[in-house]
C-alpha positions as CSV (number, residue, x, y, z in Angstrom):
1,M,-5.9,-0.5,38.4
2,V,-5.6,-3.2,35.8
3,N,-8.5,-5.7,35.8
4,K,-6.7,-9.0,36.2
5,K,-9.7,-10.8,34.7
6,D,-9.1,-9.0,31.4
7,N,-5.5,-10.0,31.2
8,K,-5.5,-13.8,31.6
9,V,-3.8,-14.2,28.2
10,G,-0.8,-16.5,28.1
11,A,2.6,-14.9,27.8
12,G,3.1,-17.0,24.6
13,I,0.7,-14.7,22.8
14,L,3.4,-12.0,22.7
15,N,5.6,-14.5,20.7
16,I,2.7,-15.2,18.3
17,I,2.1,-11.5,17.8
18,T,5.7,-10.4,17.3
19,E,6.9,-13.3,15.2
20,S,3.7,-13.9,13.1
21,L,2.0,-10.6,12.8
22,Y,5.1,-8.4,12.8
23,D,7.6,-10.5,10.9
24,N,8.7,-7.7,8.5
25,P,10.8,-4.8,9.9
26,I,8.9,-2.2,7.8
27,V,5.8,-2.8,10.0
28,V,7.6,-0.9,12.8
29,F,7.1,2.3,10.8
30,R,3.6,1.5,9.8
31,E,2.4,0.7,13.4
32,Y,4.0,3.6,15.2
33,V,3.0,6.1,12.5
34,Q,-0.6,4.8,12.6
35,N,-0.7,5.5,16.3
36,S,0.7,9.0,15.8
37,M,-1.9,9.7,13.1
38,D,-4.7,8.7,15.4
39,S,-3.4,10.9,18.1
40,L,-3.0,13.9,15.7
41,L,-6.5,13.5,14.3
42,K,-8.0,13.6,17.8
43,S,-5.8,16.5,19.0
44,K,-6.7,20.2,18.9
45,I,-4.0,21.0,16.4
46,G,-5.0,18.3,13.9
47,T,-2.9,17.3,11.0
48,E,-2.4,20.9,9.7
49,E,0.1,21.8,12.5
50,G,0.7,18.2,13.6
51,E,3.9,16.5,12.6
52,I,5.5,13.0,12.8
53,R,9.3,13.0,13.0
54,I,11.3,9.8,12.6
55,W,15.0,9.7,12.9
56,S,17.8,7.2,13.4
57,E,20.8,8.0,15.6
58,D,23.7,5.7,16.0
59,S,22.0,2.3,16.6
60,D,18.7,3.8,17.9
61,L,15.4,4.7,16.1
62,F,12.9,7.3,17.2
63,F,9.3,8.2,16.4
64,L,7.9,11.5,17.8
65,D,4.6,13.2,17.2
66,N,3.0,16.3,18.8
67,G,-0.5,14.8,19.2
68,E,-2.5,14.6,22.4
69,G,-0.7,11.5,23.7
70,I,-2.4,9.4,26.3
71,K,-4.2,10.7,29.4
72,P,-1.8,10.3,32.2
73,E,-4.2,8.4,34.4
74,N,-4.6,5.8,31.6
75,F,-1.1,5.6,30.4
76,K,0.2,2.7,32.5
77,D,-2.9,0.6,32.0
78,E,-2.7,1.2,28.2
79,M,0.9,0.0,28.1
80,I,0.3,-3.3,29.9
81,K,-3.0,-4.3,28.2
82,I,-3.1,-6.5,25.1
83,G,-5.9,-6.9,22.6
84,A,-7.9,-4.1,24.1
85,S,-8.2,-0.6,22.7
86,T,-10.5,2.4,23.2
87,K,-10.1,3.2,19.5
88,K,-13.1,3.0,17.2
89,R,-12.8,0.9,14.0
90,Q,-14.6,3.5,11.8
91,K,-12.7,6.4,13.2
92,D,-9.2,5.3,14.0
93,I,-6.4,3.9,11.8
94,G,-5.4,1.3,14.3
95,Y,-7.9,-0.2,16.7
96,K,-6.7,-3.7,17.8
97,G,-4.4,-2.4,20.6
98,I,-1.4,-4.5,19.8
99,G,0.6,-2.4,17.3
100,R,2.8,-0.9,20.0
101,L,4.4,-4.3,20.5
102,S,5.7,-4.4,16.9
103,G,9.1,-3.0,17.9
104,V,9.8,-5.8,20.5
105,P,11.6,-8.2,18.1
106,Y,13.7,-5.4,16.6
107,C,15.5,-3.7,19.6
108,Q,17.0,-4.4,23.0
109,K,14.8,-2.0,24.8
110,L,11.6,-0.3,23.7
111,W,10.7,3.0,25.3
112,F,7.3,4.8,25.3
113,L,7.4,8.5,26.4
114,N,4.0,10.1,27.1
115,I,4.5,13.9,27.2
116,Y,1.2,15.2,28.7
117,D,2.3,18.7,29.9
118,Y,5.3,20.0,27.9
119,A,5.1,23.5,29.4
120,H,5.8,22.1,32.8
121,M,8.1,19.3,31.5
122,K,5.9,16.5,32.8
123,A,5.9,13.0,31.2
124,Q,5.7,9.3,31.8
125,I,7.9,6.5,30.6
126,Y,7.2,2.8,30.1
127,K,10.1,0.6,29.0
128,I,10.0,-3.0,27.7
129,D,13.2,-5.0,28.0
130,S,13.2,-7.1,24.8
131,E,16.3,-9.0,25.9
132,E,14.7,-10.1,29.1
133,Y,11.6,-11.1,27.2
134,N,13.7,-13.3,24.9
135,R,15.2,-15.0,27.9
136,I,11.9,-15.6,29.6
137,K,10.2,-17.0,26.6
138,N,12.7,-19.8,26.5
139,E,11.9,-20.9,30.1
140,E,9.9,-24.1,30.4
141,D,7.1,-22.5,32.5
142,S,6.8,-19.3,30.4
143,S,3.6,-20.4,28.8
144,E,2.0,-20.5,32.3
145,L,2.6,-16.7,32.8
146,S,-0.4,-14.4,32.3
147,F,0.3,-11.5,30.1
148,E,0.1,-9.1,33.1
149,A,2.7,-11.2,34.9
150,L,5.0,-11.1,31.9
151,M,4.7,-7.4,31.6
152,D,5.5,-7.0,35.3
153,R,8.8,-8.8,34.6
154,I,9.8,-7.2,31.3
155,G,8.2,-3.7,31.7
156,S,8.9,-0.8,34.0
157,Y,6.9,2.4,34.6
158,E,8.3,5.8,35.7
159,E,6.8,9.2,36.3
160,I,8.9,12.2,35.2
161,E,8.2,15.3,37.2
162,N,10.7,17.3,35.1
163,I,12.0,16.2,31.7
164,D,15.1,18.4,32.2
165,D,16.2,16.1,35.0
166,D,16.4,13.1,32.7
167,I,19.4,13.8,30.6
168,V,18.7,11.0,28.1
169,I,15.2,12.1,27.4
170,Y,16.1,15.8,27.4
171,Q,18.7,15.2,24.8
172,K,16.4,13.2,22.5
173,L,13.8,16.0,22.6
174,Q,16.2,18.8,21.8
175,G,15.5,20.3,18.4
176,H,11.8,19.5,18.6
177,N,10.6,22.3,20.8
178,D,8.9,24.0,17.9
179,I,6.3,21.3,17.4
180,L,5.8,20.3,21.1
181,K,5.1,23.9,22.1
182,K,2.3,24.0,19.6
183,S,0.3,21.2,21.3
184,N,1.9,21.1,24.8
185,S,1.9,17.4,24.4
186,G,3.3,14.5,22.4
187,F,4.4,10.9,22.3
188,M,7.8,9.4,21.5
189,V,8.7,5.7,20.8
190,F,12.3,4.9,21.2
191,L,13.9,1.7,19.9
192,E,17.2,1.4,21.7
193,N,19.9,-0.6,20.0
194,I,17.9,-1.8,17.0
195,S,18.5,-5.3,15.5
196,L,20.7,-5.9,12.5
197,V,17.7,-6.8,10.3
198,L,16.0,-3.5,11.1
199,N,19.2,-1.6,10.6
200,N,19.7,-3.2,7.2
201,T,16.2,-2.3,6.2
202,I,16.9,1.4,7.0
203,K,20.1,1.3,5.0
204,E,18.5,-0.1,1.9
205,K,18.9,2.1,-1.2
206,N,15.2,2.5,-1.8
207,F,14.2,2.9,1.9
208,L,12.8,6.4,1.6
209,D,10.7,5.4,-1.4
210,E,9.4,2.4,0.6
211,L,8.3,4.8,3.4
212,G,6.7,7.1,0.7
213,W,4.6,4.3,-0.6
214,L,3.7,3.0,2.9
215,L,2.9,6.0,5.1
216,P,0.0,8.5,5.0
217,V,1.9,11.3,3.2
218,D,0.9,13.9,0.6
219,F,1.5,13.8,-3.1
220,Q,4.3,15.9,-4.6
221,E,3.3,19.4,-5.7
222,D,3.9,18.8,-9.4
223,L,1.0,16.3,-9.4
224,Y,-1.4,19.0,-8.2
225,K,-0.2,21.2,-11.0
226,Y,-0.7,18.5,-13.6
227,E,-4.1,17.2,-12.4
228,E,-5.2,19.8,-10.0
229,E,-8.9,18.9,-9.8
230,L,-8.3,15.2,-9.3
231,F,-5.7,15.3,-6.6
232,N,-7.4,18.2,-4.8
233,E,-10.6,16.2,-4.7
234,L,-8.8,13.0,-3.5
235,T,-6.9,14.7,-0.6
236,Q,-9.3,17.6,0.2
237,R,-6.5,20.1,1.0
238,Q,-8.4,21.8,3.8
239,S,-8.5,22.0,7.6
240,D,-9.5,19.0,9.7
241,K,-12.6,20.9,10.9
242,E,-13.7,21.7,7.3
243,A,-13.2,18.0,6.4
244,L,-15.3,16.9,9.3
245,D,-18.0,19.5,8.7
246,H,-18.1,18.5,5.1
247,K,-19.3,15.0,5.9
248,Q,-18.2,12.4,3.4
249,D,-20.5,11.9,0.4
250,E,-20.4,10.3,-3.0
251,E,-18.6,13.3,-4.5
252,T,-15.7,13.9,-2.1
253,V,-13.7,11.5,0.0
254,P,-10.8,12.8,2.0
255,V,-7.5,10.9,1.9
256,R,-5.9,12.1,5.1
257,F,-2.2,12.8,5.3
258,C,0.2,14.7,7.6
259,K,3.8,16.0,7.5
260,I,6.1,13.1,8.2
261,Y,9.9,13.5,8.2
262,Y,12.7,11.0,8.2
263,N,16.1,12.4,9.3
264,N,14.7,16.0,8.7
265,N,13.6,15.1,5.1
266,Q,9.9,15.4,4.4
267,I,8.4,12.3,2.9
268,F,6.1,12.4,-0.1
269,R,4.4,9.8,-2.2
270,P,7.1,8.9,-4.7
271,I,5.1,9.6,-7.8
272,Q,6.3,12.2,-10.2
273,E,4.5,13.8,-13.1
274,G,6.7,11.8,-15.5
275,M,5.4,8.5,-14.1
276,L,1.8,9.4,-15.2
277,R,0.7,7.9,-18.5
278,D,-1.5,9.2,-21.3
279,Y,-4.7,8.9,-19.3
280,V,-5.2,9.8,-15.6
281,G,-8.6,9.5,-14.1
282,K,-10.6,8.8,-11.0
283,I,-12.1,5.4,-10.2
284,N,-15.0,4.6,-7.8
285,F,-16.1,1.4,-6.2
286,I,-19.8,2.1,-5.8
287,S,-22.6,-0.1,-4.3
288,D,-25.1,-1.3,-6.8
289,N,-27.9,-1.1,-4.2
290,D,-28.1,2.7,-3.7
291,N,-25.8,4.0,-6.5
292,K,-23.8,6.0,-4.0
293,F,-20.2,5.9,-3.1
294,K,-19.7,3.2,-0.6
295,Y,-16.4,1.2,-0.5
296,A,-13.4,2.9,-2.1
297,V,-12.2,5.6,-4.4
298,G,-8.9,6.0,-6.3
299,F,-7.1,7.0,-9.5
300,H,-5.4,5.1,-12.3
301,T,-3.1,6.0,-15.2
302,F,-2.4,4.0,-18.4
303,K,-1.3,4.4,-22.0
304,L,-3.8,4.7,-24.8
305,N,-1.8,2.6,-27.3
306,K,-0.6,-0.3,-25.2
307,I,-0.7,-1.6,-21.7
308,A,2.7,-3.1,-21.0
309,I,5.2,-3.3,-18.1
310,D,7.6,-0.4,-17.9
311,K,10.5,-1.5,-15.6
312,K,11.7,2.1,-15.4
313,N,8.4,3.3,-14.0
314,P,8.0,2.5,-10.2
315,F,4.4,3.6,-10.3
316,S,3.1,0.4,-11.7
317,G,0.5,-2.1,-10.5
318,I,-2.2,-1.6,-8.0
319,R,-1.8,-0.4,-4.4
320,I,-4.6,-0.5,-2.0
321,Y,-4.7,1.8,1.0
322,I,-6.8,2.1,4.2
323,D,-6.6,5.6,5.9
324,N,-3.9,6.4,3.3
325,M,-1.7,3.6,4.8
326,L,-0.6,0.9,2.4
327,L,-2.5,-2.3,2.9
328,C,-1.3,-4.4,-0.1
329,D,-0.2,-4.4,-3.7
330,E,-1.2,-6.4,-6.7
331,N,0.6,-9.5,-5.5
332,E,-1.6,-10.0,-2.4
333,L,-4.6,-8.7,-4.2
334,L,-4.5,-11.0,-7.2
335,Q,-3.5,-14.1,-5.2
336,S,-6.6,-13.5,-3.0
337,L,-8.9,-12.9,-6.0
338,D,-7.5,-16.1,-7.5
339,H,-8.1,-18.0,-4.3
340,Y,-11.8,-16.9,-4.4
341,G,-12.1,-17.9,-8.0
342,M,-12.8,-14.3,-9.2
343,L,-10.1,-14.0,-11.9
344,A,-11.3,-14.5,-15.5
345,H,-7.8,-15.4,-16.7
346,T,-4.6,-16.9,-15.4
347,L,-3.0,-15.4,-12.4
348,N,0.3,-14.7,-14.3
349,G,-1.6,-13.1,-17.2
350,Q,-3.5,-10.8,-14.9
351,L,-0.3,-9.8,-13.0
352,Q,1.3,-8.9,-16.3
353,S,-1.7,-6.8,-17.2
354,V,-2.1,-4.8,-14.0
355,R,1.6,-4.0,-13.9
356,G,1.1,-2.2,-17.2
357,I,-0.9,0.5,-15.4
358,G,-0.5,2.5,-12.2
359,A,-3.4,2.6,-9.7
360,M,-4.0,3.6,-6.1
361,I,-7.3,2.6,-4.4
362,Y,-8.3,4.0,-1.0
363,I,-10.8,2.1,1.2
364,T,-13.0,4.7,2.9
365,D,-15.9,2.6,4.3
366,K,-14.2,1.3,7.4
367,V,-17.5,0.3,8.9
368,N,-17.9,-2.5,6.4
369,I,-14.3,-3.0,5.1
370,S,-11.4,-3.4,7.5
371,A,-7.8,-4.8,7.4
372,N,-6.9,-8.3,8.5
373,A,-4.8,-8.9,11.6
374,R,-1.6,-8.6,9.7
375,R,-2.8,-5.5,7.8
376,T,-1.8,-7.0,4.5
377,F,-5.3,-7.4,3.0
378,I,-8.9,-6.8,3.8
379,E,-10.7,-9.0,6.4
380,V,-13.0,-11.2,4.3
381,T,-15.8,-12.0,6.8
382,D,-19.1,-10.8,5.3
383,N,-21.0,-9.9,2.1
384,D,-19.6,-6.4,2.0
385,S,-16.1,-7.7,1.9
386,L,-16.9,-10.2,-0.8
387,E,-18.8,-7.5,-2.8
388,F,-15.8,-5.2,-2.7
389,L,-13.5,-8.1,-3.8
390,R,-15.9,-8.7,-6.8
391,M,-15.5,-5.0,-7.7
392,L,-11.7,-5.3,-7.5
393,A,-11.9,-8.4,-9.7
394,E,-14.0,-6.7,-12.3
395,F,-11.5,-3.8,-12.4
396,V,-8.6,-6.3,-12.8
397,N,-10.4,-8.2,-15.6
398,I,-11.2,-4.9,-17.4
399,I,-7.5,-4.1,-17.4
400,Y,-6.7,-7.5,-18.9
401,D,-9.3,-7.1,-21.7
402,A,-8.1,-3.6,-22.6
403,R,-4.5,-4.8,-22.7
404,Y,-5.2,-7.5,-25.3
405,A,-7.7,-5.5,-27.3
406,L,-5.1,-2.8,-27.7
407,S,-2.3,-5.3,-28.5
408,N,-4.4,-7.0,-31.2
409,Y,-5.4,-3.7,-32.8
410,M,-2.0,-2.1,-32.8
411,S,-0.5,-5.3,-34.2
412,A,-3.0,-5.5,-37.0
413,R,-2.4,-1.9,-38.0
414,G,1.0,-2.8,-39.4
415,K,-0.3,-5.8,-41.3
416,L,-3.8,-5.0,-42.6
417,P,-4.6,-2.2,-45.1
418,A,-6.7,0.8,-43.9
419,G,-10.4,0.2,-44.3
420,D,-10.1,-3.6,-43.8
421,N,-13.2,-4.9,-42.0
422,R,-11.1,-7.0,-39.6
423,L,-9.0,-3.9,-38.7
424,S,-12.2,-1.9,-38.1
425,E,-13.5,-4.6,-35.8
426,L,-10.3,-4.7,-33.8
427,E,-10.3,-0.9,-33.5
428,T,-13.9,-0.9,-32.3
429,K,-13.2,-3.6,-29.7
430,A,-10.0,-1.8,-28.4
431,L,-11.9,1.6,-28.2
432,K,-14.8,-0.1,-26.3
433,D,-12.5,-1.8,-23.7
434,V,-10.2,1.2,-23.2
435,R,-13.2,3.5,-22.6
436,K,-14.6,0.9,-20.1
437,L,-11.2,1.1,-18.3
438,A,-11.3,4.9,-18.3
439,N,-15.0,4.9,-17.5
440,G,-15.3,7.8,-19.9
441,D,-14.8,9.0,-23.5
442,V,-11.2,8.7,-24.6
443,E,-9.5,8.2,-28.0
444,L,-6.9,5.7,-28.9
445,K,-3.4,7.0,-29.3
446,V,-1.6,5.6,-32.4
447,D,2.2,5.6,-32.0
448,E,3.4,6.7,-35.4
449,D,6.9,7.0,-34.1
450,A,7.2,3.2,-34.0
451,V,7.3,3.1,-37.8
452,S,10.0,5.7,-38.1
453,E,11.9,4.1,-35.3
454,F,12.0,0.8,-37.2
455,S,13.3,2.5,-40.4
456,N,16.2,4.0,-38.5
457,M,17.3,0.6,-37.1
458,T,20.4,-1.3,-38.2
459,K,19.9,-4.4,-40.4
460,S,20.7,-6.6,-37.4
461,D,18.0,-5.0,-35.2
462,K,15.5,-5.1,-38.1
463,K,16.1,-8.8,-38.5
464,K,15.5,-9.3,-34.8
465,V,12.2,-7.4,-35.0
466,I,11.1,-9.4,-38.0
467,K,12.2,-12.6,-36.5
468,G,10.1,-11.9,-33.4
469,A,7.0,-11.0,-35.5
470,I,7.3,-14.2,-37.6
471,S,7.9,-16.4,-34.5
472,K,4.9,-15.0,-32.8
473,K,2.7,-15.6,-35.9
474,L,4.1,-19.1,-36.5
475,D,3.5,-20.0,-32.9
476,L,-0.2,-19.1,-33.2
477,K,-0.4,-21.1,-36.5
478,L,1.3,-24.1,-34.9
479,K,-1.2,-24.1,-32.0
480,E,-4.0,-24.0,-34.6
481,Y,-2.4,-26.8,-36.5
482,L,-2.0,-29.0,-33.5
483,K,-5.7,-28.6,-32.5
484,E,-6.7,-30.0,-36.0
485,L,-4.1,-32.7,-36.1
486,E,-5.5,-36.2,-36.1
487,V,-2.6,-38.3,-37.6
488,F,0.7,-38.3,-35.7
489,E,3.8,-39.0,-37.6
490,P,6.9,-37.5,-35.9
491,E,9.3,-38.3,-38.8
492,N,7.3,-36.2,-41.3
493,A,5.9,-33.7,-38.8
494,Y,7.6,-30.6,-40.2
495,Q,6.7,-31.4,-43.8
496,Q,3.1,-32.0,-42.9
497,F,2.9,-28.7,-41.0
498,L,4.3,-26.9,-44.1
499,V,1.7,-28.6,-46.4
500,W,-1.1,-27.6,-43.9
501,L,0.2,-24.0,-43.8
502,N,0.4,-23.8,-47.6
503,K,-3.2,-24.9,-47.9
504,K,-4.3,-22.3,-45.3
505,H,-2.9,-19.5,-47.5
506,V,-3.8,-20.7,-50.9
């Protein structure tokens, strides 16, 4: 029985949840996959034999896993509760108990199928009528409804003694016997007649890549071949039992993933070997107190001669994950760091810098670091959260310093003779900052091809390059001149600037 005292939440809360927390169609995939991952991690088969299959069919969307599902005696209560969950924050991906409602705004009917005994074809169904909900929420007295009363009006429960007898459900499960027989259980979410906005999201050209960045999937095999030690250490390609027995320590932190398919195509993280730059290395976010791994781990890749945006490389910027599920990218990260006054330079300058590298950071200390309600950033509530933000800010500031140190040195190489003291100083500074970014001993990479590339240019292109170099230098000189300027005569401004410039170079 549902405890009515625990459900005196106004029906309007569903509107707040679905329209405020889940206002982006892609969250549908995040929320239902999170629930599936939790189920698989608790099941006997684990993520080795566990699978999550997503497919679209006509105007419907399906999520199916072969995890342990929900205990049949708890299923109905779990479906009509809100804001309550038996999940544990430090163990489960989702723990707030509201993610199942994310599909409400994006379909006409939302089905939940709990398969608790597949061998005997036993299951349970709970349906939410989204159209009826939209009608009710516009009624004048809808705000007076308790959440339980609302669910009584828009939801329906059914016990299925034999799945074969329900032709709709039976047809939807055909073709998935192979995984359901492994576990004898599973869970399916069925969004019937999805909305235009969700349908358009699915049809977008880069949709599969978006899922690849978002969901807890494995890296592509060529990355393991390229950096075997790094990616094996990050993901711990081993059984769930071995991972649990190993116990996380400062050396190894498992980034959990499972096999996820969309329309029969397995999804991988969309990073290919060619997207990695000169340097690829591990990064740690370690507590200063005990000098042990505490908050997060990750990897980054950058060039050793310049840090600049490459529009052709989609692995750019910083992505932060919690349980291998995308939490935010550099946009949300830097805006938050700027809000807390942690950036050493301008927001735009920092964005340009971090987009010149590729980095993935995995939060692993879920006891102290958790996602906010929207799951778009961390929940900043205590000293641990702020300490982690300070570490992220330091990382971002290091990228900025390395970017400009490299730029200054490489620019000077074409202008100053070898052995010049200023050139040596710039090289020392660049090497120091790049090694700080790498957190190790690396050497600068001098791009000799740039010189030969210039010599092979047409006269017109050479003029453009020279014009750009002169314009940049003149701009710096002009700024220097304006700082020193004390007498303002607009009519002779240009002549005065030339006289000043001549004196500087005499």
